[in-house]
C-alpha positions in Angstrom: -11.1 8.9 17.3 -15.3 7.8 17.2 -16.7 5.5 19.8 -15.5 2.1 20.7 -18.5 -0.7 19.0 -16.3 -4.6 19.1 -12.7 -3.9 18.5 -13.6 -0.7 16.1 -12.1 1.9 17.7 -12.3 3.7 14.3 -9.9 7.8 13.2 -9.7 9.5 10.1 -6.1 11.4 9.7 -7.3 12.3 5.8 -8.9 15.2 8.3 -5.6 16.5 8.3 -5.6 17.6 4.5 -6.8 20.4 3.3 -10.6 19.9 2.0 -10.3 20.3 -1.8 -9.5 16.3 -1.5 -12.3 14.9 0.1 -16.2 15.6 0.1 -17.6 14.8 3.7 -21.0 12.2 3.2 -22.7 9.7 4.7 -23.7 5.4 2.9 -27.0 5.7 1.3 -29.9 4.3 3.0 -30.3 0.4 2.9 -33.0 -1.8 3.8 -32.1 -5.3 4.4 -28.5 -5.8 5.2 -26.9 -9.9 5.1 -23.6 -10.0 5.8 -22.6 -12.7 2.9 -18.7 -13.2 3.5 -16.5 -12.5 6.2 -13.3 -12.1 6.5 -12.1 -13.4 10.4 -9.0 -13.6 9.9 -8.7 -10.1 8.6 -10.9 -9.2 11.4 -8.8 -10.3 14.1 -5.8 -8.8 12.4 -7.1 -5.0 12.6 -8.4 -6.2 16.5 -11.8 -6.6 16.2 -13.7 -8.4 18.6 -14.5 -11.9 17.6 -18.0 -12.0 18.1 -18.7 -9.0 16.1 -19.4 -10.7 13.3 -22.5 -12.6 15.9 -23.8 -9.0 16.2 -27.3 -8.2 15.4 -25.5 -5.0 13.8 -23.0 -6.6 11.7 -24.5 -6.4 8.3 -25.4 -2.7 9.0 -22.5 -1.7 10.1 -20.4 -2.7 6.8 -23.1 -1.2 4.6 -22.4 2.5 6.7 -25.7 1.9 8.0 -25.1 2.7 11.9 -25.3 6.0 13.5 -22.8 8.5 11.9 -21.5 8.1 15.7 -20.0 4.6 15.0 -17.3 6.0 12.2 -15.1 8.9 11.4 -16.0 11.0 9.5 -17.0 9.1 6.8 -16.3 10.2 3.5 -15.6 10.1 -0.5 -11.8 10.7 -1.4 -11.0 13.2 -5.1 -8.7 12.5 -7.2 -8.0 12.3 -11.1 -6.2 10.3 -13.1 -5.4 8.6 -16.7 -7.2 6.2 -17.8 -6.2 4.5 -20.8 -4.3 7.7 -21.4 -6.4 10.4 -21.1 -6.8 12.7 -18.4 -10.1 12.7 -16.3 -11.1 14.1 -12.9 -12.2 11.5 -11.0 -13.4 10.8 -7.4 -14.3 7.9 -5.3 -18.3 7.3 -7.4 -19.3 4.4 -5.8 -17.1 4.3 -2.4 -16.9 6.2 0.9 -14.3 6.0 3.4 -15.5 4.6 6.9 -12.8 5.8 8.6 -9.4 4.2 9.9 -8.9 0.6 12.0 -5.1 0.7 13.6 -4.1 3.2 10.7 -5.7 1.2 7.8 -8.7 2.4 5.5 -12.2 1.0 5.8 -13.8 1.8 3.0 -17.4 0.7 1.9 -17.6 -0.2 -2.4 -20.7 0.4 -4.0 -22.7 2.5 -1.3 -24.9 4.5 -2.9 -23.6 8.2 -4.7 -21.3 10.5 -3.9 -19.9 14.1 -5.3 -17.8 12.6 -7.9 -20.5 9.8 -9.7 -20.9 12.0 -12.0 -24.1 10.0 -13.6 -23.5 6.7 -12.1 -25.6 5.4 -9.2 -22.6 4.8 -6.6 -23.9 1.3 -6.3 -22.4 -2.6 -6.7 -23.7 -5.9 -8.2 -22.2 -9.3 -5.8 -20.5 -10.7 -8.4 -18.3 -7.9 -8.6 -17.9 -7.3 -5.5 -17.0 -11.2 -4.7 -14.6 -11.3 -7.8 -13.0 -8.1 -5.9 -13.0 -10.3 -2.3 -11.7 -13.7 -4.3 -8.7 -12.1 -6.1 -6.8 -9.2 -3.3 -7.0 -12.3 -1.3 -6.3 -15.0 -2.8 -3.1 -11.7 -4.4 -2.8 -11.9 -0.5 -1.8 -15.4 -0.6 0.6 -15.1 -2.9 2.5 -13.0 -0.8 1.8 -10.1 -3.6 1.3 -6.6 -1.6 -2.3 -5.9 -2.2 -5.5 -4.2 -0.4 -7.7 -6.8 1.1 -11.3 -7.6 2.3 -12.8 -7.5 5.1 -16.7 -8.7 3.6 -19.5 -8.8 1.6 -22.8 -7.3 2.2 -25.8 -7.9 1.0 -28.9 -5.2 0.0 -31.6 -7.0 -1.6 -31.3 -4.1 -3.7 -31.5 -4.3 -8.3 -28.5 -2.6 -9.5 -29.5 -2.0 -12.8 -26.6 -2.2 -15.2 -26.7 -4.5 -19.1 -29.3 -6.7 -16.8 -30.7 -6.4 -13.1 -27.7 -8.2 -10.5 -28.3 -8.6 -6.6 -26.6 -5.2 -4.9 -23.8 -5.1 -2.2 -20.8 -3.6 -0.6 -17.8 -4.5 -0.6 -15.9 -4.1 2.7 -12.1 -2.4 1.6 -8.7 -2.4 3.7 -5.7 -0.9 2.7 -2.4 1.2 4.0 -4.1 4.0 2.1 -5.9 4.7 -0.7 -3.8 7.9 -1.7 -2.9 7.4 -5.4 -0.4 8.4 -8.4 -4.0 9.9 -9.6 -4.7 11.8 -5.8 -1.1 13.6 -7.0 -2.8 14.9 -10.4 -5.4 15.9 -9.0 -3.2 18.0 -6.8 -0.9 19.5 -9.1 -4.0 20.3 -12.0 -6.7 21.2 -9.1 -5.2 22.9 -6.2 -2.7 25.1 -5.6 1.4 24.7 -4.4 0.1 24.6 -0.7 -1.9 21.7 -1.1 -0.1 19.6 -3.2 2.4 20.0 -0.4 0.5 19.1 1.9 -0.9 16.1 0.3 3.0 15.1 -0.2 3.6 15.7 3.6 0.8 13.4 4.8 2.1 10.5 1.8 5.1 10.7 3.8 4.0 10.5 7.4 2.0 8.2 6.2 3.8 5.1 4.5 7.4 6.9 4.3 8.2 8.4 7.6 11.6 7.7 7.2 12.1 10.4 4.0 11.2 13.6 6.3 15.2 13.1 7.4 15.9 13.7 3.4 17.7 16.8 2.6 14.7 16.6 -0.3 12.5 14.4 0.6 9.9 15.3 -2.2 12.6 13.6 -4.2 13.2 11.0 -2.6 9.0 10.0 -2.6 8.8 9.2 -6.0 12.1 7.3 -5.7 10.6 5.0 -3.0 7.6 5.0 -5.3 9.7 3.9 -8.3 11.6 1.0 -6.2 8.0 -0.5 -5.0 6.0 -0.3 -7.9 8.8 -1.4 -9.7 8.5 -4.4 -6.7 5.2 -4.5 -7.0 4.8 -5.0 -11.3 7.4 -7.4 -11.5 6.3 -9.8 -8.6 2.9 -10.0 -11.3 4.4 -11.1 -14.0 6.1 -13.3 -12.1 2.9 -14.7 -11.0 1.3 -13.9 -14.4 -1.5 -11.9 -12.8 -3.0 -9.3 -15.3 -4.4 -6.4 -13.8 -6.3 -5.1 -16.8 -6.8 -0.8 -16.1 -3.8 0.1 -15.1 -4.4 3.4 -15.2 -2.9 6.3 -12.8 -6.2 6.2 -10.3 -5.5 2.7 -10.0 -2.4 2.9 -8.7 -1.5 3.4 -4.8 1.5 5.3 -3.7 1.6 2.4 -0.9 2.9 0.1 -3.4 -0.1 -2.3 -3.0 -2.5 -3.8 -6.0 -5.5 -2.3 -6.0 -9.3 -2.8 -7.9 -9.6 -6.3 -8.7 -11.9 -5.1 -11.6 -11.5 -6.8 -15.3 -8.4 -8.8 -14.0 -7.9 -12.0 -14.3 -4.3 -14.6 -14.1 -3.0 -15.9 -17.0 -3.1 -19.8 -18.3 -1.9 -20.2 -21.5 1.1 -18.6 -21.7 1.2 -15.1 -24.2 2.6 -11.9 -23.8 -0.2 -10.2 -25.3 -2.9 -11.7 -22.9 -5.7 -9.5 -22.8 -9.0 -9.8 -20.5 -10.6 -7.1 -19.8 -13.3 -6.5 -22.1 -12.5 -2.7 -22.1 -9.0 -2.9 -23.7 -9.5 -3.4 -27.3 -6.5 -2.2 -28.1 -4.4 -4.5 -25.7 -3.0 -1.6 -23.5 -2.6 -3.4 -20.5 -1.5 -6.3 -21.9 0.5 -8.7 -19.7 3.3 -7.8 -21.4 2.5 -4.5 -21.3 2.6 -3.7 -17.4 6.0 -3.0 -16.8 6.1 0.0 -19.6 2.7 1.1 -18.4 3.5 1.2 -14.7 7.5 3.5 -15.8 4.3 5.8 -17.6 2.1 6.1 -14.9 5.4 6.8 -13.0 6.1 10.2 -14.9 2.3 11.1 -14.2 3.2 11.1 -10.7 6.8 13.2 -11.3 5.0 15.6 -13.1 3.2 16.5 -10.7 5.4 16.5 -8.0 8.0 18.9 -10.3 6.5 22.6 -8.0 8.4 20.8 -4.5 11.5 19.0 -6.3 13.2 22.3 -7.3 11.7 25.5 -7.2 13.6 25.9 -10.9 11.5 23.8 -13.5 14.2 22.5 -15.5 16.1 21.6 -12.5 13.3 19.3 -11.1 12.5 17.5 -14.3 16.4 16.8 -14.5 16.3 15.6 -11.2 12.6 13.5 -11.8 14.6 12.2 -14.9 17.0 10.6 -13.6 14.8 8.9 -10.6 12.7 7.8 -13.8 15.3 6.3 -15.2 15.9 3.3 -12.7 12.8 2.7 -12.7 14.0 -0.4 -15.3 16.9 -1.4 -13.6 14.7 -2.0 -10.6 12.4 -3.7 -11.9 14.0 -5.9 -14.5 16.1 -7.0 -10.9 13.5 -7.7 -9.5 11.8 -10.2 -11.8 15.2 -11.9 -13.1 16.2 -12.5 -9.8 12.4 -13.9 -9.3 12.6 -16.1 -12.3 15.6 -17.5 -10.7 14.4 -18.7 -8.3 10.9 -19.7 -10.0 13.5 -22.5 -11.8 15.4 -23.3 -8.8 18.5 -21.1 -9.2 19.8 -18.7 -6.6 23.5 -17.7 -7.5 23.6 -15.3 -10.3 25.8 -16.7 -13.8 26.0 -15.8 -17.2 23.4 -17.2 -19.0 20.9 -17.7 -16.9 18.9 -14.5 -18.4 18.8 -16.9 -21.8 18.2 -19.9 -19.8 14.6 -18.0 -18.7 13.8 -16.7 -22.3 14.3 -19.4 -24.3 11.9 -22.0 -21.0 9.3 -18.7 -21.7 10.0 -19.2 -26.0 9.6 -23.1 -25.2 6.1 -22.7 -23.1 5.0 -20.1 -26.3 5.3 -22.0 -28.5 3.6 -24.8 -27.1 1.0 -22.7 -26.2 1.7 -24.1 -23.1 0.1 -23.4 -18.9 2.2 -20.9 -17.5 1.2 -21.6 -13.8 1.0 -25.4 -14.0 4.8 -25.4 -16.0 6.7 -24.5 -13.2 4.6 -26.8 -10.6 5.9 -29.7 -13.4 9.4 -28.0 -13.1 9.2 -27.8 -9.1 8.0 -31.7 -9.6 10.4 -32.8 -12.2 6.6 -33.9 -13.6 7.8 -34.3 -17.1 4.9 -37.1 -18.3 2.2 -35.0 -17.5 1.4 -33.7 -20.9 3.0 -34.5 -24.6 5.1 -31.2 -24.8 8.1 -32.8 -23.1 9.3 -35.0 -25.0 9.7 -32.5 -27.7 13.6 -31.6 -29.1 13.3 -28.6 -27.6 12.4 -28.9 -24.3 14.7 -31.9 -23.8 18.0 -30.3 -25.2 16.5 -27.2 -22.6 16.1 -29.5 -19.5 20.0 -30.8 -20.5 20.7 -27.2 -20.6 18.5 -26.3 -17.3 20.3 -29.9 -15.0 23.7 -28.7 -15.9 23.0 -25.3 -14.3 21.3 -25.9 -10.9 25.0 -28.4 -10.5 26.3 -24.9 -10.2 24.4 -24.2 -7.1 26.2 -27.5 -5.2 22.8 -28.4 -3.3 20.8 -31.6 -3.7 17.5 -31.4 -5.4 15.6 -32.1 -2.6 16.7 -28.7 -1.1 15.9 -26.9 -5.0 12.5 -29.0 -4.4 12.5 -27.1 -1.4 13.2 -23.8 -2.4 11.3 -24.0 -5.7 8.0 -24.9 -4.0 8.3 -21.3 -2.5 8.7 -19.3 -5.4 5.8 -21.7 -8.0 2.3 -21.5 -6.2 0.7 -24.7 -7.1 -3.1 -23.0 -7.2 -4.2 -19.8 -8.7 -7.7 -18.2 -9.3 -7.8 -20.3 -11.9 -10.4 -18.3 -14.0 -12.8 -21.6 -14.1 -13.3 -21.6 -10.5 -14.2 -18.1 -10.0 -16.8 -17.7 -12.5 -18.0 -21.1 -11.3 -17.7 -19.9 -7.5 -19.9 -16.1 -9.2 -22.1 -17.6 -10.5 -23.0 -20.5 -8.0 -23.1 -18.0 -5.7 -24.9 -15.7 -7.1 -27.6 -18.1 -8.0 -28.1 -19.8 -5.0 -27.6 -16.9 -3.0 -24.7 -19.0 -0.9 -21.6 -18.1 0.1 -20.1 -21.8 0.3 -18.9 -21.7 -3.3 -17.2 -18.5 -2.9 -15.4 -20.2 0.9 -14.2 -23.5 -1.0 -12.5 -21.8 -3.5 -10.7 -19.5 -0.5 -9.8 -22.3 1.6 -8.2 -24.1 -2.0 -6.1 -20.6 -2.4 -5.1 -20.2 1.1 -1.4 -20.8 1.3 -1.1 -21.7 -2.6 2.7 -22.9 -2.0 1.6 -26.0 0.2 1.2 -28.6 -2.1 -1.9 -30.1 0.0 -3.4 -32.5 -1.8 -6.6 -30.7 -2.5 -4.2 -28.4 -4.2 -2.1 -31.6 -6.7 -5.6 -32.5 -7.6 -6.8 -29.1 -8.5 -3.1 -28.5 -10.1 -3.9 -32.1 -12.8 -7.4 -30.4 -13.1 -8.6 -30.4 -17.1 -8.1 -26.5 -17.8 -11.3 -24.8 -19.6 -9.4 -21.9 -21.8 -13.2 -20.1 -22.9 -12.3 -18.2 -26.6 -12.4 -14.8 -26.2 -12.2 -14.7 -22.6 -13.8 -11.0 -20.3 -14.0 -10.1 -17.8 -15.4 -6.7 -16.5 -15.6 -3.3 -14.7 -18.7 -3.7 -12.6 -19.6 0.0 -13.2 
């Protein structure tokens, strides 16, 4: 625990791990740090002093520029990962863990070179950092487990990418930064004792109830499988496309992490890809559930020496655990889809009703989010497609199925509102906010967008107006990693 300052009381439990898992260092010097955007709600949850934002040293603190005693042994974390299917030795190439506040990781992104930068500059431009801020907070408001963003600090540096871009540092808050790739790193480059130490640390930090299990390491695998099945189902239900589901971007805690080339789907198409680097569609919307299983298999492989001394036995136990992923994922997805069309009870034929709706949306190239809002509000005059014979036939079957719920239409609508956001972080809104923020050096467009996305299930007047705005989907729209 370091000195208390403005409510910051930082510790660092990562130092309990063998030193192979991290490299201690400080952030690179920054001359003119300026607080661009700050998450006061999150700061309150972290017990940070309400006056911190106004302190003249706030920006310096959030850029890692205060004396070392203000932090808790800052470090870059080591890990590995399968990136687009290929194994690489990685690590925090442009990130620095300042310490932990109330057991949450406080990490800077874009704070300079580390031992794991692999030739990179370790810096970040303001656009990608604001994108992560917007997207992570949007996901939080949607109720999806996610890392969060406390601040973006500008640095008055020129960051060289394909052009010169204004520099910035994001402060990310996470339950932890333990990844599937952390375990791959331990299995490949450390010994059995280091792997065991990592697994014990993960259990103690995230799933302490597993300590009582006869085989806590197998139980850890099962727990992560369940958490990821639930998480990825929630992505699919909301139309979120991560864009870069490498194993180093899958957390042990079950949080969404690393908002690089990510986006929310507009027109419903299972093959949608927004990432500029995913030319083969490996991480398309429809592939996300499968990639979740693939990534978890890599975790199982890393844990084999801990699951059982006999490798054959360990493999069988891991296979049995992994076999439950598809069932768990489909259960979460199907129940979520039922909720999206107002169903709570389970009846034969529900799957067919859902799949035929999705097929209709695909055939008519309908917007994913707004179609469910239309169903919620019974708004069938918004687009011509609802006059089609296919929809009229589907709607009759849906209404017949709703009668089996034995609830009023008002009650059903209220339940559907809780499952169907009326606004999401639309690509056009995000791009407009980022462009304006960069051009004018003004956070107002970003804060206005965040206000619109606050509680997306509220169906406020402002949100209703946004819902009927024309959706502009640029041809071949792409998002970028930022490195």
